N, CA, C and O atoms as a MOPAC input file, in Angstrom:
PM7 MOZYME 1SCF
protein

 N      0.84000 1    -1.18000 1     0.00000 1
 C      0.00000 1     0.00000 1     0.00000 1
 C      0.88800 1     1.24700 1     0.00000 1
 O      1.92600 1     1.28600 1     0.66100 1
 N      0.46800 1     2.24500 1    -0.74000 1
 C      1.24100 1     3.48200 1    -0.86300 1
 C      1.17800 1     4.28500 1     0.43000 1
 O      0.14200 1     4.34200 1     1.09300 1
 N      2.30300 1     4.90500 1     0.77500 1
 C      2.29100 1     5.82400 1     1.91600 1
 C      1.66300 1     7.15000 1     1.47200 1
 O      1.25600 1     7.29100 1     0.31900 1
 N      1.58700 1     8.11900 1     2.38900 1
 C      0.89500 1     9.37800 1     2.11000 1
 C      1.54400 1    10.15300 1     0.95400 1
 O      0.83700 1    10.67600 1     0.09200 1
 N      2.85300 1    10.23000 1     0.92900 1
 C      3.55300 1    10.96800 1    -0.13500 1
 C      3.37100 1    10.25900 1    -1.47500 1
 O      3.07900 1    10.90400 1    -2.48200 1
 N      3.54100 1     8.94300 1    -1.49300 1
 C      3.35300 1     8.18100 1    -2.72900 1
 C      1.93300 1     8.35200 1    -3.26100 1
 O      1.72600 1     8.57000 1    -4.45500 1
 N      0.95300 1     8.25000 1    -2.35100 1
 C     -0.44300 1     8.38600 1    -2.75900 1
 C     -0.71900 1     9.77600 1    -3.32800 1
 O     -1.39300 1     9.91000 1    -4.34900 1
 N     -0.19500 1    10.81200 1    -2.66100 1
 C     -0.40500 1    12.16900 1    -3.16000 1
 C      0.21100 1    12.33400 1    -4.54300 1
 O     -0.39500 1    12.93700 1    -5.42900 1
 N      1.39300 1    11.80900 1    -4.72300 1
 C      2.05400 1    11.91100 1    -6.02500 1
 C      1.25600 1    11.18500 1    -7.09900 1
 O      1.10300 1    11.69200 1    -8.21100 1
 N      0.74900 1    10.01000 1    -6.77600 1
 C     -0.05700 1     9.25300 1    -7.73900 1
 C     -1.34200 1     9.99400 1    -8.09200 1
 O     -1.75400 1    10.00900 1    -9.25200 1
 N     -1.97000 1    10.60300 1    -7.10400 1
 C     -3.20400 1    11.35400 1    -7.35100 1
 C     -2.92200 1    12.56400 1    -8.22900 1
 O     -3.61400 1    12.78800 1    -9.22200 1
 N     -1.90900 1    13.34400 1    -7.86600 1
 C     -1.61500 1    14.55500 1    -8.63300 1
 C     -1.17100 1    14.18500 1   -10.05700 1
 O     -1.56300 1    14.84800 1   -11.01700 1
 N     -0.36800 1    13.14600 1   -10.19300 1
 C      0.05700 1    12.71000 1   -11.53000 1
 C     -1.15700 1    12.30800 1   -12.36900 1
 O     -1.24400 1    12.65700 1   -13.54700 1
 N     -2.08000 1    11.58200 1   -11.76900 1
 C     -3.29800 1    11.17900 1   -12.48100 1
 C     -4.11500 1    12.39500 1   -12.90200 1
 O     -4.61600 1    12.45700 1   -14.02500 1
 N     -4.24500 1    13.35600 1   -11.99900 1
 C     -4.99000 1    14.57100 1   -12.32500 1
 C     -4.33000 1    15.33900 1   -13.45400 1
 O     -5.01300 1    15.83200 1   -14.35200 1
 N     -3.01300 1    15.44700 1   -13.41800 1
 C     -2.30100 1    16.18000 1   -14.48000 1
 C     -2.43200 1    15.46200 1   -15.82500 1
 O     -2.56000 1    16.11000 1   -16.86300 1
 N     -2.40200 1    14.13500 1   -15.80900 1
 C     -2.60700 1    13.38500 1   -17.05900 1
 C     -4.00100 1    13.64500 1   -17.61800 1
 O     -4.17400 1    13.77700 1   -18.83000 1
 N     -4.99000 1    13.71700 1   -16.73900 1
 C     -6.35400 1    14.00500 1   -17.17700 1
 C     -6.44700 1    15.40800 1   -17.78500 1
 O     -7.14400 1    15.61200 1   -18.77900 1
 N     -5.74900 1    16.36300 1   -17.18900 1
 C     -5.76800 1    17.72400 1   -17.73100 1
 C     -5.08400 1    17.78400 1   -19.09300 1
 O     -5.52700 1    18.51900 1   -19.97600 1
 N     -4.01100 1    17.02000 1   -19.27000 1
 C     -3.36700 1    16.95200 1   -20.58800 1
 C     -4.31200 1    16.31600 1   -21.60400 1
 O     -4.41300 1    16.77600 1   -22.74100 1
 N     -4.99400 1    15.26800 1   -21.19000 1
 C     -5.97500 1    14.62300 1   -22.06300 1
 C     -7.03500 1    15.62000 1   -22.50100 1
 O     -7.41600 1    15.65200 1   -23.67100 1
 N     -7.50900 1    16.42700 1   -21.57600 1
 C     -8.53300 1    17.43100 1   -21.87700 1
 C     -8.03900 1    18.42200 1   -22.92300 1
 O     -8.76600 1    18.74600 1   -23.86200 1
 N     -6.80700 1    18.90700 1   -22.76800 1
 C     -6.26300 1    19.85700 1   -23.74900 1
 C     -6.08800 1    19.19900 1   -25.11600 1
 O     -6.35900 1    19.82100 1   -26.14300 1
 N     -5.64100 1    17.95700 1   -25.13300 1
 C     -5.50000 1    17.23500 1   -26.40700 1
 C     -6.85000 1    17.10700 1   -27.10700 1
 O     -6.94800 1    17.30700 1   -28.31800 1
 N     -7.88400 1    16.77600 1   -26.34900 1
 C     -9.21100 1    16.62000 1   -26.93600 1
 C     -9.76100 1    17.94800 1   -27.45000 1
 O    -10.43000 1    17.97700 1   -28.48300 1
 N     -9.49000 1    19.04400 1   -26.74500 1
 C     -9.92200 1    20.36000 1   -27.22700 1
 C     -9.29300 1    20.67700 1   -28.57700 1
 O     -9.95600 1    21.20100 1   -29.47200 1
 N     -8.01100 1    20.35500 1   -28.71700 1
 C     -7.32200 1    20.62400 1   -29.98200 1
 C     -7.89800 1    19.75400 1   -31.09100 1
 O     -8.07900 1    20.22200 1   -32.21500 1
 N     -8.18600 1    18.49400 1   -30.78500 1
 C     -8.79900 1    17.61800 1   -31.78700 1
 C    -10.17000 1    18.14100 1   -32.22800 1
 O    -10.52400 1    18.05900 1   -33.40400 1
 N    -10.93100 1    18.67400 1   -31.28100 1
 C    -12.27900 1    19.14300 1   -31.58800 1
 C    -12.29700 1    20.49900 1   -32.26600 1
 O    -13.08300 1    20.72500 1   -33.18600 1
 N    -11.42700 1    21.41200 1   -31.81500 1
 C    -11.54700 1    22.80200 1   -32.24000 1
 C    -10.33600 1    23.34500 1   -32.99400 1
 O    -10.36600 1    24.47800 1   -33.47400 1
 N     -9.27800 1    22.55600 1   -33.10200 1
 C     -8.06300 1    23.03800 1   -33.74300 1
 C     -7.15900 1    23.73200 1   -32.73700 1
 O     -7.50600 1    23.90400 1   -31.56800 1
 N     -5.99700 1    24.12300 1   -33.22400 1
 C     -5.01700 1    24.74200 1   -32.33100 1
 C     -4.83600 1    26.21400 1   -32.69300 1
 O     -4.78700 1    26.57900 1   -33.86700 1
 N     -4.74000 1    27.03700 1   -31.67700 1
 C     -4.39200 1    28.44300 1   -31.83700 1
 C     -3.34000 1    28.75800 1   -30.77400 1
 O     -2.89800 1    27.86000 1   -30.05700 1
 N     -2.94200 1    30.00900 1   -30.66800 1
 C     -1.87800 1    30.36500 1   -29.71900 1
 C     -2.24900 1    30.03400 1   -28.26900 1
 O     -1.41300 1    29.54600 1   -27.50800 1
 N     -3.49600 1    30.30000 1   -27.89500 1
 C     -3.91200 1    30.02000 1   -26.52400 1
 C     -3.92800 1    28.52900 1   -26.22500 1
 O     -3.48400 1    28.09800 1   -25.16000 1
 N     -4.44200 1    27.73900 1   -27.17100 1
 C     -4.47400 1    26.28900 1   -26.95400 1
 C     -3.05500 1    25.71600 1   -26.95200 1
 O     -2.76000 1    24.78300 1   -26.20500 1
 N     -2.18400 1    26.27500 1   -27.78500 1
 C     -0.79100 1    25.82900 1   -27.80300 1
 C     -0.11900 1    26.10700 1   -26.45000 1
 O      0.60000 1    25.25900 1   -25.92100 1
 N     -0.35700 1    27.29200 1   -25.90300 1
 C      0.20100 1    27.62900 1   -24.58800 1
 C     -0.35000 1    26.70800 1   -23.50700 1
 O      0.38400 1    26.27000 1   -22.62200 1
 N     -1.64500 1    26.41700 1   -23.58300 1
 C     -2.26100 1    25.51600 1   -22.60600 1
 C     -1.67700 1    24.10900 1   -22.73900 1
 O     -1.43200 1    23.43800 1   -21.73700 1
 N     -1.45400 1    23.66500 1   -23.97900 1
 C     -0.85500 1    22.34400 1   -24.20900 1
 C      0.55300 1    22.28600 1   -23.63100 1
 O      0.91500 1    21.31500 1   -22.96700 1
 N      1.33700 1    23.31000 1   -23.87900 1
 C      2.69800 1    23.36600 1   -23.34400 1
 C      2.67500 1    23.31700 1   -21.81700 1
 O      3.46200 1    22.59500 1   -21.20400 1
 N      1.78200 1    24.07800 1   -21.21300 1
 C      1.68100 1    24.08500 1   -19.74800 1
 C      1.33300 1    22.70300 1   -19.21300 1
 O      1.91500 1    22.25400 1   -18.22600 1
 N      0.39200 1    22.03000 1   -19.85500 1
 C     -0.01000 1    20.70100 1   -19.37400 1
 C      1.09200 1    19.66300 1   -19.60100 1
 O      1.29800 1    18.78400 1   -18.76400 1
 N      1.79400 1    19.75900 1   -20.72100 1
 C      2.93600 1    18.85700 1   -20.94400 1
 C      3.97100 1    19.06800 1   -19.84500 1
 O      4.52000 1    18.10500 1   -19.31100 1
 N      4.23600 1    20.32100 1   -19.51000 1
 C      5.18600 1    20.62400 1   -18.43900 1
 C      4.73300 1    20.07100 1   -17.10200 1
 O      5.53700 1    19.52100 1   -16.35000 1
 N      3.44200 1    20.21300 1   -16.79900 1
 C      2.91200 1    19.67800 1   -15.54600 1
 C      3.07400 1    18.16200 1   -15.48800 1
 O      3.48100 1    17.61200 1   -14.46400 1
 N      2.75400 1    17.49300 1   -16.59300 1
 C      2.87900 1    16.03400 1   -16.62700 1
 C      4.34100 1    15.63200 1   -16.51300 1
 O      4.66600 1    14.68700 1   -15.79500 1
 N      5.22700 1    16.33600 1   -17.21200 1
 C      6.65400 1    16.00700 1   -17.13000 1
 C      7.16000 1    16.14200 1   -15.70000 1
 O      7.91300 1    15.29300 1   -15.22300 1
 N      6.75300 1    17.19900 1   -15.02200 1
 C      7.13300 1    17.39300 1   -13.62200 1
 C      6.68200 1    16.20500 1   -12.77700 1
 O      7.44800 1    15.68200 1   -11.96800 1
 N      5.43600 1    15.78600 1   -12.97200 1
 C      4.91300 1    14.68400 1   -12.16800 1
 C      5.57900 1    13.35200 1   -12.52700 1
 O      5.76400 1    12.50000 1   -11.65900 1
 N      5.93700 1    13.17200 1   -13.78900 1
 C      6.67500 1    11.96300 1   -14.16800 1
 C      8.02700 1    11.92800 1   -13.46300 1
 O      8.45600 1    10.88500 1   -12.97000 1
 N      8.68900 1    13.08000 1   -13.42200 1
 C      9.97500 1    13.16300 1   -12.71800 1
 C      9.80000 1    12.84800 1   -11.23600 1
 O     10.59300 1    12.10700 1   -10.65500 1
 N      8.75800 1    13.41400 1   -10.62500 1
 C      8.50900 1    13.15900 1    -9.20900 1
 C      8.14500 1    11.69600 1    -8.94300 1
 O      8.57100 1    11.12100 1    -7.94200 1
 N      7.36600 1    11.10400 1    -9.83000 1
 C      7.04500 1     9.67900 1    -9.67300 1
 C      8.32100 1     8.84400 1    -9.67000 1
 O      8.48900 1     7.95000 1    -8.84000 1
 N      9.21700 1     9.14400 1   -10.60600 1
 C     10.48900 1     8.43300 1   -10.64600 1
 C     11.28100 1     8.61300 1    -9.37200 1
 O     11.85400 1     7.65800 1    -8.84700 1
 N     11.31500 1     9.84100 1    -8.87100 1
 C     12.04800 1    10.12300 1    -7.62800 1
 C     11.42300 1     9.40400 1    -6.43500 1
 O     12.11800 1     8.72300 1    -5.68100 1
 N     10.13000 1     9.55600 1    -6.26900 1
 C      9.44600 1     9.02100 1    -5.08800 1
 C      9.45100 1     7.49500 1    -5.07300 1
 O      9.59600 1     6.88000 1    -4.01700 1
 N      9.29300 1     6.89000 1    -6.24500 1
 C      9.28600 1     5.42900 1    -6.31000 1
 C     10.66500 1     4.84700 1    -6.62400 1
 O     10.80600 1     3.65700 1    -6.90500 1
 N     11.68500 1     5.72200 1    -6.56900 1
 C     13.07700 1     5.30400 1    -6.74800 1
 C     13.27100 1     4.46100 1    -8.01800 1
 O     13.84200 1     3.37100 1    -8.00000 1
 N     12.77000 1     5.02300 1    -9.10400 1
 C     12.92100 1     4.38800 1   -10.41200 1
 C     14.08800 1     5.06800 1   -11.11300 1
 O     14.02300 1     6.26400 1   -11.39800 1
 N     15.15000 1     4.32700 1   -11.39400 1
 C     16.30600 1     4.93500 1   -12.04700 1
 C     15.95100 1     5.52300 1   -13.41500 1
 O     15.16600 1     4.94600 1   -14.16800 1
 N     16.53600 1     6.66500 1   -13.71700 1
 C     16.22300 1     7.34500 1   -14.97600 1
 C     16.57200 1     6.49200 1   -16.18700 1
 O     15.92700 1     6.61300 1   -17.22800 1
 N     17.59000 1     5.62500 1   -16.07100 1
 C     17.91500 1     4.77300 1   -17.21600 1
 C     16.81400 1     3.74900 1   -17.47400 1
 O     16.59800 1     3.37000 1   -18.62600 1
 N     16.11500 1     3.29100 1   -16.44300 1
 C     14.99200 1     2.37300 1   -16.64500 1
 C     13.83500 1     3.08500 1   -17.34100 1
 O     13.17300 1     2.51500 1   -18.20800 1
 N     13.60300 1     4.33000 1   -16.95200 1
 C     12.54500 1     5.11600 1   -17.60400 1
 C     12.91300 1     5.37500 1   -19.06100 1
 O     12.06700 1     5.26300 1   -19.94800 1
 N     14.16300 1     5.71800 1   -19.30400 1
 C     14.62700 1     5.93800 1   -20.67600 1
 C     14.47600 1     4.66800 1   -21.50800 1
 O     14.03100 1     4.72900 1   -22.65400 1
 N     14.84000 1     3.52900 1   -20.94800 1
 C     14.70000 1     2.26300 1   -21.67700 1
 C     13.24300 1     1.96700 1   -22.00800 1
 O     12.94100 1     1.47600 1   -23.09600 1
 N     12.32900 1     2.26500 1   -21.06900 1
 C     10.90400 1     2.06500 1   -21.33300 1
 C     10.42000 1     3.00300 1   -22.43700 1
 O      9.60100 1     2.61900 1   -23.27200 1
 N     10.93100 1     4.23200 1   -22.43600 1
 C     10.57000 1     5.19700 1   -23.47300 1
 C     11.07500 1     4.74300 1   -24.84300 1
 O     10.36200 1     4.84500 1   -25.84200 1
 N     12.29200 1     4.24900 1   -24.87800 1
 C     12.85700 1     3.74700 1   -26.13600 1
 C     12.05300 1     2.55400 1   -26.64000 1
 O     11.78700 1     2.44200 1   -27.83700 1
 N     11.66800 1     1.66700 1   -25.73100 1
 C     10.86600 1     0.50000 1   -26.11400 1
 C      9.52500 1     0.94100 1   -26.70200 1
 O      9.04800 1     0.35400 1   -27.67300 1
 N      8.92400 1     1.96300 1   -26.12100 1
 C      7.65700 1     2.47000 1   -26.64900 1
 C      7.84300 1     3.05000 1   -28.03900 1
 O      7.00800 1     2.83000 1   -28.91600 1
 N      8.92500 1     3.78900 1   -28.25600 1
 C      9.19300 1     4.32900 1   -29.59300 1
 C      9.33100 1     3.21200 1   -30.61900 1
 O      8.84600 1     3.33300 1   -31.74400 1
 N      9.98600 1     2.13300 1   -30.23400 1
 C     10.13800 1     0.99600 1   -31.14900 1
 C      8.77900 1     0.39200 1   -31.50100 1
 O      8.53400 1     0.03900 1   -32.65400 1
 N      7.89600 1     0.27400 1   -30.50800 1
 C      6.54700 1    -0.23800 1   -30.77500 1
 C      5.80100 1     0.70000 1   -31.71500 1
 O      5.09200 1     0.25300 1   -32.61700 1
 N      5.96500 1     2.00500 1   -31.49800 1
 C      5.27600 1     2.96800 1   -32.33500 1
 C      5.74500 1     2.90300 1   -33.78700 1
 O      4.97300 1     3.18400 1   -34.70300 1
 N      7.00700 1     2.53400 1   -33.99700 1
 C      7.50200 1     2.37500 1   -35.37400 1
 C      6.70100 1     1.30800 1   -36.11300 1
 O      6.48000 1     1.41100 1   -37.31900 1
 N      6.27000 1     0.28700 1   -35.38300 1
 C      5.51400 1    -0.81200 1   -35.97600 1
 C      4.02200 1    -0.50400 1   -36.06100 1
 O      3.37300 1    -0.81800 1   -37.05800 1
 N      3.48700 1     0.10900 1   -35.01500 1
 C      2.02500 1     0.20500 1   -34.87700 1
 C      1.44900 1     1.58100 1   -35.14700 1
 O      0.24100 1     1.77100 1   -35.01100 1
 N      2.27400 1     2.54700 1   -35.52600 1
 C      1.73400 1     3.88900 1   -35.81400 1
 C      2.57700 1     4.56300 1   -36.88500 1
 O      3.57000 1     4.01500 1   -37.36400 1
 N      2.16100 1     5.74100 1   -37.23800 1
 C      2.90600 1     6.55300 1   -38.20600 1
 C      3.64400 1     7.70000 1   -37.52200 1
 O      4.13900 1     8.60700 1   -38.19100 1
 N      3.72000 1     7.66300 1   -36.20400 1
 C      4.32000 1     8.75800 1   -35.44300 1
 C      5.84500 1     8.77900 1   -35.51400 1
 O      6.46100 1     9.84400 1   -35.47500 1
 N      6.44100 1     7.60900 1   -35.61700 1
 C      7.91300 1     7.50000 1   -35.58500 1
 C      8.33200 1     6.73700 1   -36.83600 1
 O      7.77000 1     5.69300 1   -37.16700 1
 N      9.33900 1     7.28700 1   -37.52700 1
 C      9.81700 1     6.62200 1   -38.74300 1
 C     11.08400 1     5.85200 1   -38.47900 1
 O     11.62900 1     5.22900 1   -39.38900 1

């Protein structure tokens, strides 16, 4: 079971991911303009901060996170058009 700090980090990270999802959906529905771009950048920054904190709090080495990110990029090469 998560302690108080771990639980708070998980909650805030989840909330920030939801806010990023909301901004992404707004752009899909209405297009992007300067304000939506700024909002997207802010939410990406918030999520990045929480990802860093999750790694710190759960003592996940940055090389393990990098390896997971690289593995995801490799999957995307096969299953999407995002990475060439």
